[in-house]
N, C-alpha and C positions, 0 to 999 in steps of 0.2 A: 616511372621509377625504373631504374636499370640496376642490374646486378650480374655477377659473374656466373651464377647458376640460374636454373629455371624455377627454383623453389620460391614459393611465396614467403613473405616475411611476417612473423607474428611479433607485434610490438610488446613492450613490457606493460602497456595499458590493456593488452588483450585483443586488439583488433588486427586483422590481417591485411597486408598490402600485396596486391598482385603486381606482377612484373609486366611492363609494356615494352621494354627494350633490353638489349644486352649492353655490355660495356662499350661497344663500338659507337653507340649513340652519343657518348660524351664528346666525341670529336666534332659534332655538329651543334652542340648546346651553346646557348648564350651565357648561361650561368649554371654552374654545378653546385649543388648544396650537399655537403657531406653530413649526414645526421649523426647524432651522438649514438654511442653503442656501449653495452655493458662491459665487455672484457677488453678495454682499451689497451691493456698491457700486452695482449697477445699479438704477435707479429701478423701483419696483414699480408695476404697472399701476394706474391710478386706480380701476378697478372692483374690483380685489382689495383696495385700501386702504379703500374705502368700507364693505365688509362688517364688518371688525373695529371700525371707528369707530362704526358704528351699534350693534354688540353692546356695545362699551364704554360707550356712553351709556345703554344699557339695563341696565347693571349686571352683565353676564355676565363671569365671571372669564376673564382672558386670561393665559396663561403662554407663555414663549418658551424655546426650547432654543438655546443657543449663539448663532449669528449671526441667529437668528430675532428676537432683541432689536432688531436694526436695523430690521426691518419694523415691529415694534410701536412703536418710537420714531418712525419716519416717519409712522405713523398718528396721532401725537400722544397716544399712550396711556401714555407713561411719565411718572411724576411724580418730582420731586426730593424730595418729602416722604416721610418714613418713619414708619409708625405701629407702635406696639408693643403 
């Protein structure tokens, strides 16, 4: 798991996730999964948005779970076209 700060994350289910990497690790990922989060209307910090934008331009797969789609959309990484 990576994040812009060194703080651990406590989920709404009550368990804590530790951090293993900073945002720079996204540049070397095969797939990035953006989890859902409670306050999806709050603007995401620009430093956090820059990392998936760069990864998306590099062709790294990006997936979102639930409200994580709002962060992916804010980064300009959603397309209205569908390929089959």
